[in-house]
TORLO-57744 format. One line per 4 residues: for each residue x, y, z of C-alpha. Coordinates in pm, 1 decimal. Layout:
BEGIN
X:Y:Z | ...
This chain:
BEGIN
5586.4:-572.4:-5695.1 | 5653.3:-368.2:-6001.9 | 5331.9:-157.6:-5964.6 | 5421.7:-56.6:-5619.0
5768.2:40.1:-5738.2 | 5599.8:260.0:-5999.1 | 5382.4:420.6:-5736.8 | 5688.1:500.4:-5525.5
5868.6:667.4:-5808.3 | 5783.8:1035.0:-5799.4 | 5934.3:1095.0:-6140.1 | 5679.7:866.2:-6310.4
5360.6:1038.8:-6185.5 | 5200.8:999.9:-6529.7 | 5209.7:619.3:-6479.9 | 5061.9:623.6:-6132.0
4700.6:608.5:-6243.3 | 4736.4:320.2:-6484.7 | 4953.6:130.2:-6235.6 | 4690.6:191.8:-5966.7
4414.2:84.1:-6194.2 | 4580.7:-242.2:-6263.3 | 4666.6:-293.0:-5895.6 | 4316.3:-220.5:-5774.1
4183.8:-497.6:-6008.3 | 4442.3:-741.0:-5881.7 | 4365.8:-682.1:-5526.1 | 4042.0:-870.5:-5553.2
4269.7:-1175.6:-5523.9 | 4366.3:-1268.0:-5159.9 | 4718.9:-1371.6:-5273.1 | 4786.9:-1017.1:-5399.4
4660.9:-863.3:-5070.9 | 4882.2:-1102.6:-4871.1 | 5184.0:-1003.6:-5081.8 | 5099.8:-635.3:-5028.2
5081.7:-697.0:-4655.8 | 5417.3:-869.8:-4647.8 | 5585.7:-582.5:-4828.4 | 5538.0:-214.9:-4778.8
5253.7:-200.2:-5032.2 | 4988.5:-100.3:-4779.5 | 5191.8:197.4:-4662.6 | 5225.4:311.9:-5022.0
4850.2:298.5:-5068.2 | 4801.0:498.3:-4756.8 | 5045.6:759.5:-4885.1 | 4858.0:809.9:-5210.7
4522.0:830.5:-5045.5 | 4580.9:1207.9:-5011.7 | 4672.3:1257.7:-5374.6 | 4542.7:1569.3:-5544.5
4436.5:1363.1:-5835.9 | 4074.4:1257.2:-5785.8 | 4098.9:954.6:-6015.5 | 4408.8:824.2:-5833.2
4239.8:878.3:-5496.8 | 3932.1:678.3:-5615.8 | 4151.5:384.8:-5731.0 | 4355.7:386.6:-5406.3
4038.2:382.5:-5196.1 | 3900.0:98.1:-5408.3 | 4217.5:-104.4:-5352.9 | 4200.8:-35.1:-4973.0
3837.5:-149.2:-4967.6 | 3935.7:-479.5:-5120.7 | 4227.6:-518.9:-4875.5 | 4019.9:-449.0:-4572.0
3806.1:-755.2:-4621.8 | 4072.1:-915.5:-4421.8 | 4030.1:-839.8:-4047.8 | 4410.6:-841.5:-3989.5
4446.6:-569.3:-4260.3 | 4167.2:-375.8:-4089.8 | 4354.8:-376.3:-3766.8 | 4672.5:-256.3:-3934.5
4492.8:34.1:-4100.5 | 4328.9:115.2:-3769.5 | 4675.1:143.3:-3604.9 | 4765.9:388.5:-3883.1
4458.3:596.7:-3788.9 | 4298.9:568.1:-4132.3 | 3962.5:658.2:-3981.6 | 4054.7:1026.0:-3955.2
4178.7:1038.5:-4307.9 | 3852.2:902.1:-4430.1 | 3668.1:1147.1:-4212.3 | 3859.8:1428.7:-4371.1
3785.2:1303.6:-4726.7 | 3410.7:1272.3:-4656.6 | 3393.4:1622.3:-4501.9 | 3583.2:1780.8:-4791.9
3456.6:1897.7:-5129.7 | 3607.7:1600.7:-5305.9 | 3420.5:1447.7:-5603.6 | 3132.9:1202.2:-5543.6
3335.8:922.1:-5684.2 | 3605.2:972.8:-5415.7 | 3342.7:992.1:-5139.6 | 3169.0:682.6:-5270.5
3487.0:474.3:-5249.2 | 3565.6:628.5:-4908.5 | 3222.5:499.6:-4786.4 | 3314.3:154.1:-4911.6
3627.1:156.6:-4704.0 | 3425.8:272.6:-4399.4 | 3188.2:-22.7:-4457.4 | 3478.1:-266.9:-4469.6
3655.8:-121.1:-4165.9 | 3336.6:-123.7:-3957.9 | 3368.5:-501.8:-3908.9 | 3624.5:-389.2:-3649.4
3471.3:-272.1:-3322.8 | 3752.0:-29.7:-3253.2 | 3686.0:134.4:-3592.1 | 3320.2:159.5:-3517.1
3402.3:342.5:-3198.3 | 3641.1:579.9:-3368.4 | 3396.1:665.9:-3643.1 | 3117.9:720.8:-3395.1
3324.5:949.1:-3175.4 | 3460.4:1149.4:-3466.0 | 3106.2:1249.5:-3592.8 | 3122.2:1055.1:-3906.5
2761.5:933.3:-3876.4 | 2638.8:1297.5:-3908.0 | 2843.0:1326.4:-4229.4 | 2702.1:1002.1:-4368.3
2346.6:1111.6:-4280.0 | 2391.9:1429.7:-4479.8 | 2512.0:1231.8:-4782.9 | 2183.1:1032.1:-4787.6
2014.0:1332.4:-4952.6 | 2281.4:1407.1:-5212.7 | 2210.5:1387.7:-5587.1 | 2444.6:1098.4:-5665.1
2276.0:760.1:-5633.7 | 2593.2:561.1:-5595.2 | 2703.8:791.7:-5311.2 | 2367.6:758.6:-5134.4
2394.3:382.7:-5164.4 | 2752.4:359.6:-5035.6 | 2679.0:603.1:-4744.6 | 2371.9:401.5:-4648.5
2581.1:83.1:-4655.0 | 2840.8:250.7:-4438.3 | 2566.4:341.1:-4186.1 | 2442.0:-10.5:-4186.0
2791.1:-140.9:-4096.6 | 2848.0:127.7:-3836.2 | 2520.8:63.9:-3654.2 | 2551.0:-318.8:-3653.7
2561.8:-427.3:-3290.9 | 2666.5:-79.4:-3174.4 | 2418.8:87.7:-2933.4 | 2588.2:431.0:-2935.7
2602.3:452.0:-3312.0 | 2236.7:346.5:-3340.2 | 2143.8:640.9:-3106.5 | 2339.2:876.8:-3328.8
2173.5:742.0:-3640.9 | 1832.7:861.3:-3501.2 | 1898.5:1198.5:-3663.2 | 1882.9:1037.2:-4005.5
1551.6:868.0:-3952.4 | 1357.5:1092.4:-4198.1 | 1620.2:1055.3:-4465.3 | 1623.1:674.7:-4419.8
1248.2:649.0:-4453.1 | 1265.2:862.2:-4768.0 | 1513.1:618.7:-4918.8 | 1243.7:344.7:-4885.1
1041.9:539.7:-5145.2 | 1341.2:584.9:-5372.9 | 1542.3:343.8:-5589.0 | 1501.5:-32.8:-5524.0
1876.1:-71.5:-5463.1 | 1856.7:172.3:-5168.7 | 1580.3:-15.9:-4985.5 | 1793.2:-307.8:-4854.1
2074.1:-95.7:-4689.4 | 1816.7:152.0:-4551.2 | 1604.8:-127.5:-4396.0 | 1931.2:-276.4:-4255.4
2006.2:47.5:-4077.1 | 1640.4:60.5:-3941.9 | 1666.8:-302.7:-3825.6 | 1992.7:-227.3:-3645.0
1838.9:76.5:-3481.3 | 1535.0:-127.0:-3364.1 | 1747.5:-330.7:-3129.7 | 1755.6:-28.7:-2891.5
1445.1:110.0:-2726.4 | 1521.5:480.8:-2784.9 | 1579.0:460.1:-3162.0 | 1298.0:205.7:-3200.6
1051.2:449.3:-3039.9 | 1164.7:730.0:-3260.9 | 1113.7:509.8:-3572.0 | 763.8:416.1:-3457.4
671.0:775.6:-3412.0 | 811.3:877.2:-3754.7 | 590.8:621.0:-3932.9 | 850.5:351.7:-4002.4
591.0:70.8:-3995.6 | 373.8:210.0:-4274.7 | 681.5:297.9:-4475.0 | 811.3:-51.8:-4442.8
471.6:-215.3:-4525.1 | 460.6:-12.1:-4845.0 | 777.9:-191.8:-4958.2 | 627.9:-535.9:-4918.2
462.7:-510.0:-5256.5 | 810.7:-556.4:-5411.0 | 872.9:-886.1:-5584.6 | 1248.0:-872.7:-5509.7
1327.3:-1140.9:-5252.2 | 1611.7:-940.5:-5111.4 | 1394.5:-643.4:-5044.4 | 1116.6:-865.7:-4905.2
1367.8:-1033.1:-4664.0 | 1520.1:-704.8:-4535.4 | 1178.4:-533.2:-4491.0 | 1033.1:-835.4:-4296.4
1344.9:-840.5:-4077.5 | 1303.7:-470.2:-3995.2 | 928.4:-513.8:-3926.6 | 1003.5:-812.1:-3697.3
1242.6:-592.7:-3495.7 | 1002.3:-298.2:-3488.0 | 671.4:-454.9:-3380.4 | 777.5:-561.0:-3034.1
513.1:-376.6:-2838.8 | 136.3:-373.1:-2838.2 | 109.8:-13.5:-2984.6 | 319.7:-96.8:-3292.4
132.5:-429.5:-3348.8 | -194.3:-235.9:-3331.2 | -61.5:-11.0:-3606.1 | 38.1:-312.1:-3800.2
-318.5:-449.8:-3782.5 | -472.8:-116.7:-3871.6 | -260.9:-90.3:-4182.0 | -442.3:-387.3:-4328.0
-125.2:-538.2:-4465.3 | -119.5:-862.7:-4267.9 | -219.4:-1067.7:-4583.9 | 108.0:-956.3:-4750.9
312.1:-1091.3:-4455.4 | 108.7:-1421.8:-4465.0 | 150.5:-1466.1:-4838.9 | 526.0:-1438.4:-4804.7
524.9:-1754.6:-4586.6 | 457.1:-1935.2:-4915.7 | 764.4:-1779.2:-5087.7 | 991.3:-2012.4:-5280.5
1290.7:-1836.9:-5123.0 | 1403.6:-1977.1:-4791.4 | 1527.2:-1638.6:-4662.9 | 1191.2:-1477.0:-4733.9
968.6:-1724.2:-4556.9 | 1216.0:-1745.4:-4264.6 | 1190.6:-1362.9:-4227.0 | 814.2:-1385.7:-4260.7
815.6:-1648.5:-3977.4 | 1020.9:-1410.8:-3764.1 | 770.9:-1126.4:-3822.0 | 481.1:-1359.0:-3730.0
675.4:-1470.0:-3420.0 | 726.1:-1114.3:-3310.1 | 352.3:-1051.3:-3337.4 | 264.5:-1368.5:-3145.8
297.5:-1188.3:-2815.1 | -18.2:-996.7:-2888.2 | -342.7:-1197.5:-2874.3 | -535.7:-962.9:-3105.1
-273.0:-983.0:-3372.5 | -253.3:-1362.4:-3338.7 | -631.8:-1380.9:-3393.0 | -595.0:-1175.1:-3713.2
-318.7:-1398.9:-3833.4 | -518.2:-1711.6:-3763.2 | -817.4:-1578.1:-3957.3 | -583.0:-1538.5:-4253.1
-484.2:-1906.7:-4234.2 | -129.4:-1868.2:-4081.2 | -163.0:-2191.4:-3878.9 | -257.0:-2396.0:-4191.8
36.4:-2245.2:-4385.2 | 284.1:-2314.9:-4101.5 | 142.2:-2665.8:-4062.1 | 205.1:-2729.7:-4433.8
557.4:-2599.3:-4401.0 | 625.5:-2828.6:-4106.4 | 513.8:-3128.8:-4317.9 | 745.5:-3034.3:-4604.3
1071.3:-3225.7:-4605.9 | 1259.0:-2943.0:-4771.7 | 1108.6:-2645.6:-4582.7 | 1038.3:-2776.0:-4231.0
1255.9:-2640.5:-3952.3 | 1268.5:-2613.7:-3575.4 | 1196.8:-2239.2:-3607.9 | 875.6:-2302.1:-3805.7
763.5:-2545.3:-3540.1 | 845.0:-2295.6:-3265.7 | 638.9:-2019.7:-3428.7 | 347.2:-2260.8:-3475.1
360.3:-2358.3:-3114.7 | 386.5:-1992.8:-3007.5 | 76.8:-1898.5:-3205.9 | -124.2:-2187.2:-3057.4
-27.5:-2077.3:-2705.4 | -205.8:-1750.2:-2781.6 | -501.4:-1913.3:-2935.8 | -618.0:-2187.4:-2701.1
-939.5:-2271.8:-2893.6 | -726.8:-2356.0:-3199.7 | -467.9:-2538.8:-2982.6 | -730.2:-2762.9:-2831.4
-905.8:-2825.2:-3155.5 | -589.1:-2911.9:-3349.8 | -373.9:-3081.8:-3087.2 | -643.9:-3210.1:-2835.1
-434.0:-3106.8:-2545.8 | -404.3:-2816.2:-2302.7 | -124.2:-2821.6:-2047.9 | -142.3:-2707.0:-1687.6
18.7:-2379.7:-1811.2 | -264.9:-2315.2:-2055.3 | -518.6:-2119.4:-1856.1 | -869.8:-2129.0:-2000.9
-1007.0:-1775.0:-1991.0 | -1326.6:-1607.3:-2087.6 | -1378.1:-1629.3:-2467.1 | -1253.7:-1981.6:-2500.1
-1466.8:-2215.8:-2701.3 | -1453.2:-2587.6:-2795.6 | -1572.1:-2682.5:-3144.1 | -1446.6:-3031.6:-3123.4
-1157.4:-3198.0:-3300.4 | -1036.2:-3038.1:-3623.9 | -760.8:-3135.2:-3872.4 | -466.4:-2895.9:-3857.4
-512.0:-2807.2:-4223.4 | -860.6:-2671.2:-4172.1 | -967.6:-2327.3:-4065.8 | -1102.4:-2270.5:-3716.3
-1421.5:-2059.9:-3737.2 | -1440.7:-1755.4:-3511.0 | -1688.5:-1759.5:-3223.6 | -1894.2:-1490.1:-3396.5
-1917.8:-1703.1:-3712.6 | -2019.5:-2000.3:-3512.7 | -2297.7:-1813.9:-3332.7 | -2435.5:-1666.1:-3656.3
-2452.6:-2007.3:-3825.4 | -2796.8:-2163.4:-3869.8 | -2883.3:-2451.5:-3637.8 | -2727.4:-2780.6:-3751.1
-2715.1:-3147.1:-3634.0 | -2346.6:-3139.8:-3525.2 | -2229.9:-3132.9:-3162.0 | -2266.3:-2798.5:-3003.6
-1975.8:-2561.0:-2948.1 | -1904.0:-2508.7:-2581.0 | -1842.1:-2150.4:-2473.0 | -1651.7:-2022.6:-2161.5
-1744.6:-1658.8:-2077.1 | -1817.6:-1576.4:-1718.9 | -1725.4:-1211.3:-1762.9 | -2017.8:-984.4:-1665.2
-2171.8:-789.3:-1946.0 | -2118.6:-411.6:-1918.1 | -2484.4:-348.4:-1997.4 | -2630.5:-580.0:-1736.7
-2876.8:-409.6:-1499.8 | -2859.2:-487.0:-1132.6 | -3241.2:-487.3:-1131.4 | -3260.1:-800.7:-1346.5
-3424.7:-1097.6:-1190.1 | -3253.6:-1438.7:-1159.9 | -3461.0:-1575.4:-1448.7 | -3372.5:-1282.1:-1669.7
-2999.6:-1332.9:-1594.1 | -3015.0:-1698.0:-1700.2 | -3163.1:-1603.0:-2050.5 | -2874.9:-1536.7:-2293.3
-2915.6:-1259.0:-2550.4 | -2811.0:-1426.0:-2871.6 | -2794.2:-1241.5:-3207.7 | -3103.9:-1295.9:-3413.3
-3039.8:-1496.5:-3726.7 | -3089.7:-1297.7:-4046.3 | -3069.6:-961.0:-3874.5 | -2790.6:-744.5:-4012.7
-2566.6:-548.8:-3779.9 | -2441.0:-201.1:-3851.2 | -2070.0:-133.8:-3903.0 | -2054.5:56.5:-3575.0
-2184.9:-244.1:-3380.3 | -1927.9:-408.8:-3168.6 | -2004.0:-777.0:-3130.6 | -1957.7:-929.0:-2786.7
-1996.7:-1290.8:-2692.1 | -2291.1:-1376.3:-2465.9 | -2211.7:-1401.5:-2095.0 | -2260.6:-1698.9:-1867.7
-2376.1:-1594.6:-1523.6 | -2426.9:-1958.9:-1423.4 | -2059.3:-2024.2:-1479.6 | -1973.9:-1720.8:-1263.9
-2185.5:-1870.5:-990.9 | -1992.0:-2191.7:-1012.6 | -1670.6:-2001.3:-982.2 | -1799.8:-1823.8:-670.1
-1916.3:-2145.1:-519.8 | -1595.8:-2339.3:-569.9 | -1391.6:-2052.8:-420.6 | -1605.3:-2091.3:-102.9
-1593.3:-2475.3:-95.2 | -1225.1:-2527.3:-182.0 | -990.9:-2376.3:81.2 | -617.5:-2326.4:41.1
-562.6:-2498.6:374.1 | -686.5:-2829.0:231.1 | -449.3:-3083.0:80.9 | -433.2:-3087.5:-291.3
-601.5:-3423.3:-310.6 | -893.2:-3288.3:-107.9 | -929.8:-2992.9:-328.7 | -935.1:-3208.2:-638.9
-1191.0:-3445.7:-498.2 | -1423.7:-3165.6:-389.4 | -1398.6:-3000.5:-731.7 | -1452.7:-3323.0:-914.1
-1766.8:-3401.5:-723.2 | -1893.3:-3044.5:-766.8 | -1846.6:-3072.4:-1149.0 | -2019.0:-3408.6:-1155.9
-2317.3:-3278.9:-954.1 | -2366.2:-2986.4:-1186.6 | -2343.4:-3205.3:-1492.7 | -2602.8:-3463.9:-1393.4
-2425.4:-3659.8:-1118.6 | -2256.6:-4006.3:-1134.9 | -2338.1:-4204.1:-1445.4 | -2428.0:-4577.1:-1410.1
-2490.5:-4655.7:-1773.7 | -2384.5:-4406.0:-2038.0 | -2651.0:-4529.9:-2288.1 | -2925.0:-4442.8:-2040.6
-2790.7:-4093.9:-1969.7 | -2990.9:-3866.8:-2208.6 | -2736.1:-3596.7:-2250.7 | -2775.8:-3569.9:-2631.4
-3142.8:-3485.0:-2603.4 | -3065.5:-3223.4:-2333.2 | -2803.4:-3055.9:-2554.1 | -3039.9:-3047.8:-2851.6
-3307.9:-2879.1:-2652.2 | -3056.8:-2620.1:-2537.3 | -2957.8:-2546.9:-2902.1 | -3325.9:-2491.2:-2994.4
-3385.4:-2280.7:-2686.2 | -3090.2:-2055.1:-2755.5 | -3138.0:-2071.6:-3138.6 | -2764.2:-2129.3:-3166.7
-2506.5:-2403.4:-3212.4 | -2304.5:-2242.0:-2924.0 | -2398.0:-2325.0:-2569.6 | -2241.3:-2163.7:-2253.7
-2096.0:-2440.2:-2039.0 | -2308.9:-2327.5:-1739.7 | -2630.3:-2404.2:-1931.0 | -2542.1:-2768.9:-1952.7
-2698.8:-2981.3:-1678.3 | -2640.4:-3316.2:-1831.7 | -2284.1:-3362.8:-1960.9 | -2053.0:-3642.9:-2039.2
-1673.6:-3669.7:-2053.0 | -1581.8:-3371.1:-2270.5 | -1835.5:-3133.3:-2102.9 | -1721.1:-3226.8:-1751.1
-1350.0:-3222.0:-1837.7 | -1375.4:-2867.4:-1977.2 | -1569.0:-2738.6:-1682.0 | -1321.7:-2903.2:-1444.3
-1024.4:-2740.0:-1624.4 | -1197.2:-2398.9:-1609.3 | -1264.5:-2414.1:-1241.9 | -929.6:-2569.5:-1161.3
-747.0:-2287.5:-1325.7 | -943.8:-2037.0:-1122.4 | -844.1:-2226.5:-806.4 | -472.1:-2261.6:-901.9
-507.2:-2638.9:-927.9 | -265.3:-2760.4:-1198.1 | -458.1:-2959.0:-1446.8 | -434.8:-3061.9:-1805.4
-721.9:-3111.1:-2053.3 | -682.7:-3400.8:-2298.1 | -923.0:-3488.9:-2578.2 | -976.8:-3854.1:-2673.3
-1202.6:-4014.7:-2929.3 | -1580.0:-4064.4:-2935.5 | -1655.5:-3775.6:-2697.9 | -1393.3:-3878.3:-2435.9
-1188.7:-3613.4:-2263.7 | -1013.7:-3616.2:-1932.2 | -807.7:-3419.1:-1690.5 | -461.3:-3515.7:-1559.9
-317.3:-3398.4:-1225.4 | 18.1:-3448.5:-1068.4 | 34.2:-3537.1:-699.2 | 298.0:-3634.3:-452.6
251.6:-3915.0:-221.0 | 156.4:-3681.3:68.3 | -107.9:-3532.9:-168.2 | -34.7:-3180.0:-42.0
143.7:-3030.9:-334.3 | 96.8:-3018.5:-710.4 | 314.4:-2912.6:-1007.0 | 619.1:-2820.1:-802.4
974.6:-2955.0:-839.3 | 870.0:-3310.6:-876.3 | 1057.6:-3589.3:-699.7 | 1054.4:-3961.7:-799.3
751.9:-4011.4:-561.2 | 530.1:-3786.2:-781.1 | 250.5:-3961.9:-967.9 | 15.1:-3862.4:-1257.1
-359.0:-3927.8:-1203.5 | -670.9:-3915.5:-1415.7 | -962.8:-3754.0:-1238.8 | -1283.1:-3949.8:-1260.8
-1573.9:-3715.8:-1320.4 | -1823.1:-3970.1:-1463.4 | -1866.4:-4299.7:-1267.9 | -1706.4:-4252.0:-931.0
-1660.3:-3873.1:-913.9 | -1348.4:-3774.9:-717.9 | -1158.7:-4098.7:-776.3 | -802.0:-4055.6:-883.8
-704.2:-4314.7:-1134.2 | -332.1:-4385.5:-1185.3 | -236.5:-4275.6:-1529.6 | -161.3:-4563.1:-1778.6
-324.5:-4802.0:-1536.8 | -610.3:-5036.4:-1622.8 | -882.4:-4821.1:-1472.9 | -758.1:-4505.7:-1642.0
-725.0:-4687.4:-1968.4 | -1092.2:-4789.0:-1948.6 | -1190.4:-4435.5:-1855.7 | -1004.3:-4269.9:-2143.0
-1078.2:-4523.8:-2419.7 | -1398.9:-4624.1:-2582.5
């Protein structure tokens, strides 16, 4: 190539800069890079990288940055130990323009693991961190981009980058163009526990949340990705809730940009391991938004569905209301409540909201809460224990008042009784039969004719007695399908009996259990002899009806 010949000619030094300027522009084309690789053009560039002319150095480094987009070229420069040359340039008192282009070369070379190792061992990260606070905005940007490439998938370099935490967080408050590379570095660091802990202690969560007000989709995506990587423990998620910025994350699920709402989904997914955060998200309508996304032909994805399922797994009242099914792995714990079937696009009221609502004519909400109240006195009589202390309607609570759901000592008594009656030495079928008959007895016994079983009047009286639409399950002495199935599921979970809870139509609900022919095991590695049964809690309590059979069909359908 003519330009390479000019660069080799030491007598034509006045033409080196124009020739290099033209060559640097041409090297954006892969064909030119390939031709340089086949000749000795790359060696010529490496020779001029140490030129005393700053302008020539800048152009040479720019050309090398274009060339190193090819991994084969990166390997060749690595063999020539270009990393040490770049290290020397960045440590020197060269111009900001030269250092900026050198950082671009570092960024390109860092796609090679060997170069990442060399840069990390040579102390380059310390140099790049010092450049984050320089006065040149282009140099700060290029040094931050270099740090992002050096820390990508490299544990040791991420640990070294901890020293730049303060400078990186300051960049988030600076120019908008610096936010994306800075958050990329933070996201890379979060993949390791040590650096992640340091970021949390330095206030990275609040700094990132402050950037979410940006309307730039690239900034929104990078910030959400960093948050998703950062909020992986309960302490950081508590900080996220306290910052009162969850609505910003939820709103970004509605973004028109695919990358943004995917990143928002990732953040929500990271928070789904924490039940308190899930409850806050659900209050803000995250389930309805995800359901809408899943129905969209252009925006639905397997990831959206996974996040939706993950949230429901941490909010069983919502799962049962929206899907009508709890698996044997869904353990019904204290605080669970059943409001009945709801459409997935509607908002599930909180338990506190339900209790504070005035009495209505709708079916009562069933509450599971056997946890003893901290203020209960041991001197209370049995009659006093059975009286639930419900919030008085129309009475305002102070801000310092911590609302707690009413307890259900009757349910706690059921749990104690069944633990005595059902012994581990019994076969699984025996345990199920005993539990089914116990539930039936507590809910009014076997039913001959449903239209003669006055359960509705009983529930209405309980609502008036408690002055609430929410009734603890232990209070109900006359219950039908959905009352009995819920109580059976609660007690079965306490006894380690694998049982599902399925909602049907017109007040129907039932429990499915899985048994082997010997009836001694349940929910193990299931052979072909395993069978699924519906537990009869209504007409012949304790009978096991083969699933999908005629009897089970009559039991489950109106």
